[in-house]
DOGUDO-697598 format. One record per atom (N, C-alpha, C): x, y, z. Coordinates in steps of 0.1 Angstrom, whole numbers, m for minus. Layout:
BEGIN
> X,Y,Z
...
This chain:
BEGIN
> m33,236,33
> m40,223,34
> m32,212,28
> m22,214,19
> m14,203,15
> m4,199,26
> 1,208,34
> 11,206,44
> 3,198,54
> m10,200,58
> m18,194,67
> m20,178,63
> m22,176,48
> m23,164,44
> m10,156,45
> 2,163,43
> 14,155,45
> 17,151,59
> 13,161,69
> 15,157,82
> 7,144,87
> m2,138,79
> m9,126,82
> 0,115,78
> 10,115,71
> 19,106,65
> 29,102,74
> 36,91,73
> 48,86,81
> 58,98,81
> 65,100,92
> 63,94,105
> 54,100,115
> 47,110,111
> 40,119,119
> 27,113,123
> 19,108,112
> 7,102,115
> m5,111,122
> m5,124,120
> m16,132,125
> m28,131,118
> m34,118,119
> m46,116,109
> m57,125,109
> m61,132,120
> m72,142,120
> m69,154,110
> m57,155,107
> m54,167,97
> m59,163,82
> m61,151,81
> m66,146,66
> m81,153,65
> m89,157,75
> m102,162,73
> m101,176,67
> m93,186,76
> m92,200,70
> m85,199,56
> m77,190,54
> m67,189,42
> m77,186,30
> m85,175,31
> m91,169,20
> m106,175,19
> m112,178,28
> m124,185,29
> m123,200,24
> m112,206,29
> m109,220,25
> m108,221,11
> m100,212,5
> m96,215,m10
> m108,210,m19
> m116,201,m14
> m128,197,m20
> m137,209,m20
> m140,215,m10
> m149,227,m9
> m144,238,m18
> m129,240,m17
> m126,251,m25
> m127,248,m41
> m126,236,m44
> m127,232,m58
> m141,232,m63
> m151,228,m55
> m165,229,m58
> m169,245,m59
> m164,252,m50
> m169,266,m50
> m159,276,m58
> m149,270,m65
> m142,278,m74
> m148,284,m85
> m144,297,m88
> m151,304,m99
> m147,299,m113
> m136,291,m115
> m133,287,m129
> m125,274,m127
> m123,269,m137
> m115,256,m136
> m100,260,m136
> m97,273,m141
> m82,277,m139
> m80,280,m124
> m90,284,m118
> m88,286,m101
> m86,273,m94
> m93,263,m99
> m91,250,m93
> m79,244,m96
> m73,247,m109
> m61,242,m112
> m50,248,m102
> m52,262,m101
> m41,269,m93
> m42,265,m79
> m54,264,m73
> m56,257,m58
> m49,244,m57
> m51,235,m67
> m47,221,m66
> m31,222,m66
> m26,230,m75
> m11,231,m75
> m5,235,m61
> m11,245,m56
> m6,250,m44
> m8,239,m33
> m19,231,m34
> m21,220,m24
> m10,210,m26
> m7,207,m38
> 4,197,m40
> 17,202,m37
> 19,216,m38
> 33,221,m35
> 34,219,m20
> 25,222,m11
> 25,220,3
> 27,206,7
> 19,197,0
> 19,182,2
> 32,177,0
> 38,179,m11
> 51,172,m16
> 63,179,m9
> 61,193,m7
> 71,201,0
> 74,197,14
> 63,195,22
> 64,190,34
> 68,174,36
> 62,167,27
> 63,152,28
> 78,148,23
> 84,155,14
> 97,152,7
> 109,162,10
> 107,168,21
> 118,178,24
> 132,172,25
> 131,159,30
> 142,150,33
> 151,148,22
> 145,148,10
> 153,146,m2
> 167,153,m2
> 167,165,3
> 177,176,2
> 188,170,10
> 186,161,20
> 197,156,28
> 207,148,18
> 203,142,8
> 212,135,m1
> 222,145,m9
> 221,157,m11
> 227,166,m18
> 238,171,m8
> 238,169,6
> 247,174,16
> 257,162,22
> 256,150,14
> 265,141,18
> 278,144,14
> 279,151,0
> 291,157,m5
> 288,173,m8
> 286,180,3
> 280,194,0
> 289,202,m9
> 302,199,m9
> 311,207,m18
> 308,205,m32
> 303,194,m37
> 299,190,m50
> 285,192,m54
> 275,188,m45
> 261,188,m47
> 253,199,m40
> 258,205,m28
> 250,214,m19
> 243,223,m27
> 249,230,m36
> 245,241,m44
> 232,237,m51
> 231,224,m56
> 220,219,m63
> 206,217,m55
> 208,216,m42
> 197,212,m33
> 184,220,m35
> 186,233,m33
> 172,241,m34
> 167,240,m48
> 176,240,m58
> 170,241,m71
> 164,227,m75
> 169,214,m70
> 164,202,m72
> 152,200,m66
> 151,204,m53
> 139,202,m45
> 128,209,m50
> 129,222,m54
> 118,231,m60
> 112,226,m72
> 122,221,m80
> 118,216,m93
> 110,201,m90
> 115,193,m82
> 107,181,m79
> 94,184,m74
> 94,192,m63
> 80,195,m58
> 71,202,m67
> 76,212,m75
> 67,218,m84
> 62,208,m94
> 70,200,m99
> 67,189,m110
> 55,179,m103
> 58,175,m92
> 48,165,m86
> 36,173,m82
> 36,186,m80
> 24,193,m76
> 15,194,m88
> 20,191,m101
> 10,191,m110
> 0,179,m111
> 3,169,m105
> m7,157,m104
> m20,163,m96
> m18,167,m82
> m30,172,m77
> m37,183,m85
> m30,193,m91
> m35,203,m99
> m44,197,m110
> m40,187,m117
> m47,182,m128
> m59,174,m122
> m58,168,m109
> m68,161,m103
> m80,170,m100
> m77,181,m95
> m87,191,m90
> m93,199,m105
> m85,200,m115
> m89,206,m125
> m99,197,m133
> m97,183,m133
> m107,174,m139
> m119,174,m131
> m118,175,m117
> m129,175,m108
> m138,187,m111
> m132,199,m111
> m140,210,m114
> m146,210,m127
> m140,204,m138
> m145,204,m151
> m157,195,m150
> m157,183,m143
> m170,175,m141
> m181,182,m133
> m176,191,m124
> m186,198,m116
> m193,208,m126
> m186,214,m134
> m193,224,m144
> m202,217,m152
> m199,204,m157
> m207,198,m166
> m218,189,m161
> m217,184,m148
> m226,176,m141
> m231,182,m129
> m244,179,m126
> m249,181,m111
> m248,169,m102
> m236,167,m96
> m234,155,m89
> m243,156,m77
> m249,143,m73
> m254,144,m59
> m243,144,m49
> m247,147,m37
> m238,151,m26
> m226,140,m26
> m230,128,m23
> m219,118,m21
> m212,115,m34
> m220,117,m46
> m212,115,m58
> m201,123,m61
> m201,137,m56
> m190,146,m57
> m178,140,m49
> m178,136,m36
> m168,133,m29
> m162,119,m34
> m171,110,m39
> m169,96,m46
> m160,100,m57
> m166,108,m66
> m157,112,m77
> m144,117,m74
> m143,127,m64
> m130,131,m59
> m120,120,m54
> m126,111,m46
> m117,99,m43
> m112,91,m55
> m120,89,m63
> m117,81,m75
> m105,88,m84
> m109,99,m86
> m99,108,m95
> m86,108,m89
> m87,111,m75
> m73,113,m68
> m65,100,m69
> m72,89,m67
> m64,77,m68
> m59,74,m82
> m67,77,m93
> m63,77,m106
> m50,84,m108
> m50,97,m103
> m37,104,m104
> m26,98,m97
> m29,93,m85
> m17,85,m77
> m13,74,m88
> m21,66,m94
> m18,56,m103
> m9,61,m114
> m13,72,m119
> m5,80,m130
> 8,83,m126
> 8,88,m113
> 22,92,m106
> 31,80,m106
> 25,68,m106
> 34,57,m104
> 41,53,m117
> 36,58,m128
> 40,54,m142
> 49,65,m149
> 43,79,m147
> 49,89,m156
> 64,92,m153
> 72,93,m163
> 87,94,m162
> 93,84,m153
> 90,72,m154
> 95,60,m148
> 88,58,m135
> 80,67,m130
> 72,66,m118
> 78,70,m105
> 68,76,m97
> 75,79,m82
> 63,78,m74
> 58,65,m69
> 47,64,m61
> 51,65,m46
> 57,75,m43
> 61,78,m29
> 51,86,m22
> 48,83,m8
> 39,91,m1
> 25,91,m7
> 20,78,m10
> 7,76,m15
> m2,78,m2
> m14,84,m4
> m21,88,8
> m26,76,17
> m25,65,11
> m30,51,19
> m19,50,29
> m7,55,28
> 3,50,39
> 1,58,52
> m9,67,52
> m12,75,63
> m17,66,75
> m22,54,72
> m28,45,81
> m18,35,86
> m5,36,85
> 3,27,90
> 2,22,104
> m2,31,114
> m4,28,128
> m14,20,130
> m25,19,121
> m38,11,122
> m38,0,114
> m34,m11,119
> m32,m23,111
> m45,m29,106
> m57,m28,113
> m70,m32,107
> m72,m25,93
> m70,m13,93
> m74,m6,81
> m64,m9,70
> m51,m12,73
> m42,m16,62
> m46,m27,55
> m54,m36,62
> m57,m51,55
> m66,m49,42
> m72,m37,41
> m81,m34,29
> m71,m34,16
> m58,m32,19
> m49,m32,7
> m49,m48,3
> m51,m56,10
> m52,m71,5
> m61,m73,m6
> m72,m65,m7
> m82,m65,m18
> m79,m55,m28
> m77,m43,m25
> m76,m32,m35
> m64,m25,m37
> m55,m29,m29
> m40,m23,m29
> m40,m11,m22
> m30,m5,m22
> m26,9,m15
> m33,18,m22
> m36,18,m37
> m42,28,m43
> m57,28,m39
> m63,18,m39
> m78,15,m33
> m78,20,m19
> m69,17,m11
> m70,23,3
> m69,38,2
> m62,44,m6
> m61,59,m8
> m72,64,m12
> m81,58,m21
> m94,62,m25
> m104,62,m14
> m104,52,m5
> m112,53,8
> m110,63,16
> m95,66,17
> m90,77,27
> m96,89,21
> m95,92,9
> m99,106,3
> m115,107,4
> m121,96,3
> m137,96,4
> m140,99,19
> m134,94,28
> m138,96,42
> m133,109,47
> m121,113,42
> m116,127,46
> m123,139,40
> m128,137,29
> m136,149,23
> m150,148,25
> m156,138,30
> m170,137,34
> m175,148,43
> m168,151,54
> m173,162,62
> m175,176,54
> m169,176,42
> m174,190,35
> m187,190,30
> m195,176,31
> m209,177,27
> m217,184,38
> m212,188,50
> m220,195,60
> m221,209,56
> m213,213,46
> m213,228,42
> m221,230,30
> m227,219,26
> m236,221,13
> m250,226,18
> m257,233,8
> m270,237,11
> m281,228,17
> m278,215,12
> m287,204,18
> m281,198,29
> m279,204,40
> m271,200,51
> m276,185,58
> m290,185,58
> m295,173,65
> m291,160,56
> m292,163,44
> m288,150,34
> m273,149,35
> m265,161,36
> m251,158,38
> m247,152,49
> m255,154,61
> m251,148,74
> m254,132,72
> m266,130,65
> m268,115,62
> m258,108,54
> m254,114,44
> m242,108,37
> m229,107,44
> m227,118,53
> m214,117,61
> m215,105,72
> m226,102,76
> m228,91,85
> m226,79,77
> m232,78,65
> m230,66,57
> m216,64,53
> m208,74,50
> m195,73,47
> m186,67,59
> m189,72,70
> m181,68,82
> m187,54,87
> m199,50,85
> m203,37,87
> m196,27,77
> m193,31,65
> m186,23,56
> m172,22,60
> m166,32,65
> m152,31,70
> m152,22,83
> m160,21,91
> m161,13,102
> m163,m1,98
> m169,m5,87
> m171,m17,82
> m157,m23,77
> m149,m13,70
> m136,m17,67
> m127,m20,78
> m128,m13,89
> m121,m16,100
> m126,m30,106
> m137,m34,106
> m142,m47,110
> m135,m58,102
> m136,m56,88
> m131,m65,80
> m115,m68,84
> m107,m57,86
> m93,m57,89
> m91,m64,102
> m100,m62,113
> m98,m69,125
> m101,m82,123
> m110,m87,115
> m113,m101,113
> m101,m108,107
> m96,m100,96
> m84,m107,90
> m71,m108,99
> m69,m99,107
> m59,m100,117
> m60,m112,126
> m73,m114,131
> m76,m123,141
> m75,m137,135
> m77,m137,122
> m76,m150,114
> m63,m155,112
> m52,m147,113
> m39,m148,109
> m32,m157,121
> m25,m167,117
> m16,m175,125
> m1,m176,120
> 6,m170,128
> 21,m167,124
> 27,m182,123
> 33,m185,113
> 42,m198,111
> 54,m194,105
> 65,m201,109
> 79,m199,102
> 84,m210,95
> 91,m207,85
> 97,m219,77
> 107,m225,85
> 105,m239,86
> 113,m247,94
> 128,m247,89
> 137,m246,99
> 151,m248,97
> 158,m236,91
> 151,m224,92
> 158,m213,85
> 159,m202,97
> 171,m198,99
> 174,m186,108
> 182,m176,99
> 178,m165,98
> 185,m155,90
> 189,m145,99
> 203,m142,95
> 210,m131,102
> 211,m117,93
> 204,m108,98
> 202,m95,90
> 212,m85,96
> 221,m80,88
> 232,m73,94
> 230,m59,91
> 230,m49,98
> 228,m36,96
> 241,m28,101
> 251,m25,92
> 263,m20,97
> 264,m7,100
> 255,1,94
> 253,14,99
> 266,24,95
> 270,23,82
> 282,29,77
> 276,43,71
> 281,53,75
> 276,68,71
> 280,69,55
> 272,75,47
> 273,76,33
> 286,83,28
> 289,93,37
> 301,100,33
> 315,92,34
> 314,81,42
> 325,73,43
> 324,61,35
> 313,57,32
> 310,45,24
> 320,39,14
> 324,48,4
> 332,45,m7
> 346,51,m6
> 350,55,7
> 365,60,7
> 375,49,5
> 383,50,m4
> 393,39,m7
> 399,34,5
> 404,42,14
> 412,39,27
> 402,32,37
> 390,33,36
> 381,26,46
> 373,14,42
> 375,10,29
> 367,0,23
> 370,m14,30
> 382,m17,33
> 384,m30,40
> 379,m29,55
> 379,m18,60
> 375,m18,75
> 358,m19,74
> 352,m13,64
> 337,m16,63
> 334,m31,61
> 344,m36,54
> 341,m51,51
> 344,m59,63
> 354,m56,71
> 357,m61,83
> 346,m61,94
> 339,m48,93
> 328,m48,102
> 318,m57,98
> 314,m58,86
> 303,m68,82
> 308,m82,85
> 321,m86,85
> 326,m100,87
> 323,m103,101
> 327,m93,111
> 326,m95,126
> 313,m96,129
> 303,m88,124
> 289,m88,129
> 284,m102,123
> 287,m106,112
> 281,m118,107
> 285,m131,113
> 297,m130,120
> 301,m143,127
> 302,m142,142
> 295,m130,147
> 294,m130,160
> 285,m139,168
> 287,m143,180
> 280,m153,187
> 270,m145,196
> 256,m147,193
> 246,m140,201
> 235,m150,206
> 235,m150,219
> 225,m159,224
> 224,m173,218
> 235,m179,216
> 235,m193,211
> 226,m194,197
> 224,m184,191
> 217,m184,176
> 225,m190,167
> 222,m199,159
> 228,m204,147
> 222,m201,135
> 226,m191,129
> 221,m186,115
> 223,m195,105
> 214,m198,96
> 215,m207,83
> 219,m198,71
> 216,m185,72
> 218,m176,60
> 221,m163,67
> 230,m155,59
> 235,m141,62
> 231,m131,53
> 225,m121,56
> 220,m111,45
> 227,m97,48
> 233,m93,40
> 239,m79,40
> 231,m69,32
> 233,m56,33
> 223,m47,26
> 228,m44,12
> 222,m34,6
> 226,m29,m6
> 240,m23,m8
> 247,m28,m18
> 261,m23,m21
> 268,m24,m8
> 266,m35,m1
> 273,m37,13
> 288,m38,10
> 292,m45,m1
> 305,m49,m4
> 310,m39,m15
> 320,m30,m10
> 324,m19,m20
> 335,m23,m30
> 334,m35,m34
> 343,m41,m44
> 336,m47,m54
> 342,m49,m66
> 336,m58,m76
> 341,m72,m74
> 331,m80,m69
> 334,m94,m65
> 339,m102,m77
> 335,m99,m88
> 341,m109,m100
> 355,m107,m104
> 360,m95,m96
> 375,m92,m98
> 382,m95,m86
> 373,m100,m75
> 380,m103,m63
> 379,m116,m57
> 385,m127,m63
> 385,m141,m60
> 387,m144,m44
> 398,m136,m40
> 402,m139,m25
> 390,m133,m16
> 385,m122,m20
> 374,m118,m11
> 362,m127,m12
> 359,m133,m24
> 348,m143,m25
> 351,m154,m14
> 363,m159,m14
> 367,m169,m5
> 364,m166,10
> 367,m154,13
> 365,m149,28
> 350,m149,30
> 343,m143,20
> 328,m144,22
> 322,m158,23
> 329,m167,16
> 326,m181,16
> 326,m187,30
> 337,m183,38
> 339,m187,51
> 330,m182,61
> 321,m171,58
> 311,m166,66
> 298,m174,63
> 297,m180,52
> 283,m186,48
> 282,m198,58
> 270,m199,64
> 268,m211,72
> 268,m225,63
> 271,m236,70
> 271,m249,61
> 257,m253,54
> 258,m252,41
> 245,m254,34
> 238,m242,31
> 243,m230,36
> 235,m218,34
> 243,m209,25
> 239,m195,25
> 246,m185,17
> 247,m172,24
> 255,m163,20
> 256,m150,23
> 249,m142,11
> 240,m135,13
> 234,m127,4
> 237,m113,5
> 243,m106,m6
> 248,m92,m4
> 246,m84,m15
> 246,m72,m13
> 245,m61,m25
> 259,m58,m29
> 262,m56,m42
> 275,m53,m47
> 273,m48,m60
> 281,m39,m64
> 283,m35,m78
> 287,m46,m88
> 283,m47,m99
> 287,m56,m108
> 290,m51,m123
> 301,m56,m130
> 305,m48,m142
> 306,m61,m153
> 304,m56,m165
> 309,m65,m178
> 318,m55,m186
> 330,m58,m185
> 339,m49,m192
> 339,m49,m208
> 335,m62,m213
> 331,m63,m227
> 319,m54,m232
> 310,m53,m223
> 297,m46,m226
> 299,m32,m222
> 309,m29,m212
> 310,m16,m208
> 298,m12,m198
> 294,m21,m192
> 281,m19,m185
> 283,m22,m169
> 276,m14,m160
> 277,m17,m145
> 263,m17,m139
> 261,m27,m130
> 248,m29,m124
> 248,m28,m109
> 237,m25,m105
> 235,m23,m89
> 230,m37,m86
> 237,m47,m80
> 233,m61,m80
> 233,m67,m66
> 225,m80,m64
> 225,m87,m54
> 232,m101,m58
> 241,m106,m48
> 246,m119,m52
> 245,m129,m39
> 243,m141,m43
> 242,m152,m33
> 256,m160,m35
> 263,m162,m23
> 276,m167,m23
> 276,m179,m13
> 281,m190,m18
> 280,m202,m10
> 293,m203,m2
> 293,m214,6
> 305,m216,14
> 318,m221,6
> 317,m223,m7
> 330,m224,m15
> 334,m211,m20
> 327,m199,m17
> 331,m187,m22
> 326,m185,m36
> 317,m190,m41
> 312,m191,m54
> 299,m183,m56
> 297,m174,m66
> 285,m168,m68
> 276,m176,m74
> 264,m181,m67
> 255,m191,m74
> 241,m184,m79
> 240,m172,m76
> 228,m164,m82
> 230,m150,m81
> 225,m142,m90
> 226,m128,m92
> 213,m122,m96
> 211,m111,m91
> 199,m102,m95
> 204,m89,m97
> 200,m81,m109
> 204,m69,m111
> 193,m59,m111
> 194,m48,m104
> 183,m38,m103
> 178,m32,m116
> 166,m34,m119
> 161,m29,m131
> 154,m15,m130
> 149,m11,m119
> 142,3,m119
> 151,11,m111
> 158,19,m117
> 169,28,m113
> 164,42,m110
> 170,47,m101
> 166,60,m95
> 173,72,m104
> 163,80,m111
> 167,90,m120
> 178,100,m110
> 188,103,m118
> 198,113,m112
> 206,107,m100
> 200,97,m95
> 208,90,m84
> 218,79,m89
> 211,69,m98
> 219,59,m105
> 221,61,m120
> 214,70,m124
> 218,74,m140
> 212,87,m141
> 216,95,m152
> 213,108,m156
> 204,106,m167
> 192,109,m168
> 183,109,m180
> 188,119,m190
> 188,115,m203
> 192,124,m212
> 206,131,m210
> 215,120,m207
> 229,124,m203
> 235,133,m213
> 231,130,m226
> 238,138,m238
> 234,152,m237
> 223,156,m231
> 218,168,m231
> 220,175,m217
> 218,169,m206
> 219,174,m192
> 235,173,m188
> 242,183,m184
> 255,182,m181
> 256,179,m165
> 250,169,m162
> 250,167,m147
> 258,154,m143
> 261,152,m131
> 266,140,m126
> 255,134,m117
> 256,121,m116
> 247,113,m106
> 252,114,m93
> 243,112,m83
> 248,114,m68
> 257,102,m62
> 253,90,m68
> 260,78,m61
> 275,78,m68
> 283,70,m62
> 298,69,m65
> 299,64,m78
> 309,69,m85
> 312,66,m100
> 307,75,m110
> 313,77,m119
> 309,86,m131
> 300,82,m141
> 302,69,m143
> 292,62,m154
> 278,60,m148
> 269,57,m155
> 254,53,m151
> 255,39,m149
> 246,36,m139
> 242,20,m137
> 233,17,m150
> 234,4,m153
> 225,0,m164
> 215,m9,m157
> 202,m9,m163
> 190,m16,m158
> 193,m30,m161
> 187,m38,m150
> 186,m52,m153
> 175,m56,m161
> 174,m69,m163
> 163,m75,m172
> 149,m74,m166
> 147,m72,m153
> 133,m71,m148
> 133,m80,m135
> 121,m81,m130
> 118,m89,m118
> 120,m103,m120
> 126,m110,m109
> 129,m124,m110
> 126,m130,m98
> 126,m144,m98
> 123,m151,m86
> 135,m161,m86
> 144,m161,m75
> 155,m169,m73
> 153,m180,m63
> 158,m192,m66
> 157,m203,m58
> 170,m206,m52
> 172,m204,m38
> 187,m205,m31
> 185,m217,m22
> 196,m223,m17
> 198,m233,m9
> 191,m231,4
> 182,m241,7
> 175,m242,20
> 165,m229,22
> 161,m223,11
> 151,m213,11
> 140,m214,1
> 128,m209,5
> 117,m209,m4
> 121,m199,m17
> 114,m199,m28
> 117,m190,m38
> 115,m175,m34
> 124,m168,m38
> 124,m152,m32
> 124,m144,m44
> 118,m133,m43
> 119,m122,m52
> 127,m110,m46
> 140,m109,m52
> 149,m98,m47
> 146,m84,m53
> 145,m74,m45
> 143,m61,m49
> 154,m51,m42
> 158,m41,m50
> 169,m33,m44
> 163,m18,m42
> 164,m14,m29
> 161,m1,m28
> 147,4,m32
> 144,13,m38
> 130,18,m41
> 122,10,m50
> 128,0,m55
> 120,m9,m65
> 108,m15,m58
> 109,m16,m44
> 98,m22,m36
> 87,m13,m33
> 87,m1,m37
> 77,9,m35
> 66,8,m46
> 69,0,m57
> 60,0,m68
> 50,m12,m66
> 37,m9,m66
> 26,m19,m62
> 26,m31,m72
> 28,m29,m86
> 27,m38,m95
> 41,m44,m99
> 49,m46,m91
> 63,m49,m94
> 65,m64,m99
> 55,m73,m94
> 55,m86,m100
> 43,m89,m109
> 45,m94,m120
> 33,m94,m130
> 30,m108,m133
> 38,m119,m130
> 35,m132,m134
> 28,m140,m122
> 16,m144,m123
> 9,m149,m113
> 13,m163,m111
> 18,m170,m122
> 23,m183,m122
> 36,m185,m114
> 44,m174,m112
> 58,m174,m108
> 58,m165,m96
> 49,m165,m86
> 49,m156,m74
> 59,m161,m65
> 65,m153,m58
> 76,m158,m48
> 70,m161,m34
> 77,m168,m26
> 72,m171,m12
> 75,m159,m2
> 84,m152,m6
> 89,m140,1
> 96,m132,m7
> 97,m118,m2
> 104,m107,m7
> 116,m103,0
> 128,m101,m7
> 140,m96,m2
> 142,m82,m6
> 143,m73,3
> 145,m59,m1
> 159,m54,6
> 170,m53,m2
> 181,m46,3
> 182,m32,m1
> 184,m24,10
> 185,m8,6
> 196,m2,14
> 197,11,12
> 207,20,19
> 200,34,21
> 197,36,32
> 189,49,35
> 198,59,42
> 212,56,41
> 221,65,47
> 222,78,41
> 216,80,29
> 217,93,21
> 207,102,30
> 199,97,38
> 188,106,42
> 188,108,58
> 197,102,65
> 199,105,79
> 187,101,86
> 185,108,99
> 175,106,108
> 164,118,104
> 157,115,92
> 147,122,86
> 134,114,85
> 124,121,79
> 112,113,75
> 114,101,66
> 125,104,57
> 125,95,45
> 126,80,48
> 136,75,57
> 137,61,61
> 123,55,65
> 115,63,73
> 101,58,78
> 91,58,67
> 92,67,57
> 83,66,47
> 87,54,37
> 99,53,36
> 103,40,26
> 99,28,32
> 101,26,45
> 97,13,51
> 81,12,51
> 73,23,53
> 59,21,52
> 54,16,38
> 62,22,28
> 58,19,14
> 59,4,11
> 70,0,15
> 74,m15,12
> 65,m26,21
> 61,m20,32
> 52,m29,40
> 38,m33,32
> 36,m25,23
> 22,m28,16
> 24,m39,7
> 37,m41,2
> 39,m53,m7
> 36,m65,0
> 40,m67,13
> 36,m79,21
> 22,m81,21
> 14,m71,24
> 0,m71,24
> m6,m75,12
> m1,m68,2
> m8,m70,m12
> m6,m84,m19
> 7,m89,m16
> 10,m101,m22
> 9,m114,m11
> 7,m111,1
> 5,m121,10
> 17,m129,13
> 29,m123,13
> 41,m129,16
> 50,m120,24
> 58,m128,33
> 67,m118,41
> 77,m110,33
> 82,m101,39
> 90,m92,34
> 104,m91,44
> 115,m94,39
> 129,m91,48
> 135,m80,41
> 136,m70,50
> 143,m56,45
> 156,m54,54
> 167,m53,47
> 180,m51,52
> 186,m39,47
> 188,m29,56
> 194,m16,52
> 208,m14,57
> 217,m7,49
> 229,m3,55
> 228,5,66
> 220,15,66
> 214,23,77
> 202,27,74
> 194,31,85
> 179,33,82
> 170,24,91
> 163,16,87
> 155,7,94
> 156,m8,88
> 161,m17,93
> 161,m32,90
> 149,m37,96
> 142,m45,89
> 128,m50,96
> 124,m63,90
> 117,m71,96
> 111,m83,92
> 95,m81,92
> 89,m81,80
> 74,m79,80
> 67,m94,76
> 56,m97,84
> 50,m107,80
> 40,m105,69
> 32,m116,65
> 25,m115,52
> 12,m106,55
> 9,m100,68
> m2,m92,68
> 3,m78,72
> 15,m76,70
> 22,m63,70
> 26,m57,84
> 26,m67,93
> 30,m65,107
> 46,m67,107
> 52,m57,116
> 66,m57,117
> 70,m67,130
> 76,m77,125
> 78,m89,136
> 91,m85,144
> 101,m79,137
> 114,m74,143
> 119,m63,135
> 126,m54,141
> 132,m42,135
> 143,m37,143
> 152,m29,137
> 162,m20,143
> 158,m7,145
> 163,0,155
> 162,14,157
> 167,21,143
> 163,33,140
> 169,41,129
> 183,44,132
> 190,41,120
> 206,45,120
> 215,40,132
> 212,26,135
> 219,19,145
> 226,7,140
> 238,4,145
> 245,m8,141
> 239,m20,149
> 233,m30,141
> 226,m39,149
> 225,m51,141
> 224,m64,147
> 221,m75,140
> 207,m80,146
> 199,m87,136
> 187,m93,139
> 188,m108,135
> 187,m118,143
> 185,m132,140
> 171,m134,141
> 165,m140,129
> 150,m141,127
> 147,m153,119
> 136,m159,123
> 130,m169,114
> 124,m162,101
> 121,m170,93
> 114,m165,80
> 99,m169,80
> 91,m158,82
> 76,m161,82
> 71,m168,70
> 63,m177,70
> 54,m184,58
> 46,m175,51
> 45,m176,38
> 33,m168,32
> 20,m173,36
> 10,m165,32
> m4,m170,34
> m7,m181,27
> m16,m190,32
> m19,m202,24
> m29,m198,13
> m37,m187,15
> m46,m183,5
> m41,m169,m1
> m38,m168,m13
> m34,m156,m19
> m43,m145,m17
> m40,m134,m13
> m50,m121,m13
> m56,m119,m26
> m69,m112,m25
> m77,m109,m36
> m70,m98,m46
> m61,m91,m40
> m53,m82,m48
> m47,m87,m58
> m41,m101,m58
> m34,m106,m67
> m43,m109,m81
> m55,m112,m77
> m65,m115,m88
> m70,m101,m95
> m71,m91,m87
> m77,m78,m90
> m67,m69,m96
> m54,m70,m94
> m44,m60,m97
> m43,m56,m111
> m45,m66,m119
> m44,m62,m135
> m56,m55,m139
> m67,m56,m131
> m80,m48,m134
> m77,m33,m128
> m71,m32,m118
> m69,m20,m113
> m63,m9,m122
> m52,m14,m128
> m46,m3,m138
> m56,m1,m150
> m61,m13,m153
> m72,m10,m165
> m83,m1,m160
> m86,m2,m148
> m99,6,m143
> m93,19,m143
> m82,24,m137
> m77,37,m136
> m75,45,m151
> m69,35,m159
> m67,40,m173
> m81,44,m179
> m92,34,m175
> m104,37,m180
> m110,50,m174
> m107,54,m162
> m112,66,m157
> m106,79,m165
> m94,77,m169
> m89,88,m178
> m95,89,m191
> m97,77,m196
> m105,76,m210
> m118,82,m210
> m127,77,m200
> m141,82,m199
> m140,98,m196
> m133,102,m188
> m132,117,m183
> m128,125,m195
> m118,119,m203
> m114,126,m216
> m124,127,m225
> m132,116,m229
> m143,115,m237
> m154,127,m233
> m157,127,m220
> m166,136,m215
> m162,151,m217
> m150,154,m213
> m146,167,m214
> m144,172,m229
> m139,162,m238
> m140,165,m254
> m153,168,m258
> m164,159,m254
> m177,162,m259
> m183,175,m254
> m178,179,m241
> m183,193,m236
> m176,203,m245
> m163,203,m248
> m157,212,m256
> m162,213,m269
> m165,202,m275
> m173,202,m289
> m185,208,m289
> m194,205,m278
> m206,211,m277
> m207,226,m276
> m197,230,m267
> m196,246,m265
> m191,252,m279
> m182,246,m286
> m178,252,m299
> m189,252,m309
> m199,242,m309
> m210,242,m318
> m220,254,m313
> m221,255,m301
> m230,266,m296
> m225,279,m300
> m212,280,m297
> m206,295,m302
> m207,296,m317
> m206,287,m326
> m206,288,m340
> m221,291,m343
> m230,285,m338
> m245,289,m339
> m249,303,m335
């Protein structure tokens, strides 16, 4: 059943499989003979869900198979087994409530949906968080449904998804007629959500920022070649040639390169900065990813630089949400491991989210790689950006499900915040996403390609999600608090009965 649920996710989108997946596990949980059995069933559901959905992570270990290939099966099994704990605990909590309360039919599936979403929220926080393959991303081909995220975010959409997908289990209840009625009610509710989304799509009028033409460069450099000393200059030359190429009389005002596109320390390379300055259009900038170091502090960052026509760095952003075991090794003093990316030392985290003001561009929030998969990445309502820039490098994962899932996750930030998102990948999928989550332009996966594009304007009215998002976290935390109090009270009551 977990595998069936995963096959509804990008890039497969076999949505009908959500019904046997979630109706099946709901029925198993309700009929389980004990909470321990529900926990066991939930863990196996999660193992199938994450094992199928995240199989592609193993590709990163085979970029340098002689060093890391042996780790792949152990790392994948450990990751999947750990993530499976979240569905396991979800179903344990659900079964505990079934034991304590006699839910009405619809109350049971509604409780399941809410608890599932609460554990997805928890997964976004625990051990730095990993909100990948949230169940709401299954709806990516259905733009009207995605618009619900403008109100309740991807977690709320996930709750609605589980509610609808588990509702057919009501037909197997003893009160089948009432179950059928509630099933019709649930799907009527789903149809109303579709109607809301269709209305929102029809009301949107695409507008672009005047005088801005952005050149997005996807150089498609294989990861195993990216950091080779004898190839670094040729990689840079490729970026240079693609940036200055004449295409259909297009006149870019800004050039954007992907994450760590420049395989040099720019602060130590003044000549290289001057060359990049010659690429910057008059009055514009080249925006690129590159490593940055401070020798006095002994620290290195994964950064984004904006470089003007003088060859000067006029703005910098440092990635703050780093990838465990990719960019740093947790508990390095204890774990004798090396990280997957180039270099022996760990990257240091930046100061946090920021909004940059660059020449001839509206305020922008830069994000690097998987930072953009976190739904609450921006917390200051008074300093919201007009657009999001996401530089990434999906070369680690080849032509697998990973790059598609990554793109799907970041599309939700555009919907939730009502701003366009420009995504530039070394390889993977480079895309322009408008503020209602539609892809305006994109490259094929793992192709060398340029996109010259305008910059969509943000929505004139901010989505309700921006007003509700602080309450979403409070609400899900409240779910755990209330459930904890209930289960504690049940335990104390049982202890009192046993003592008597």
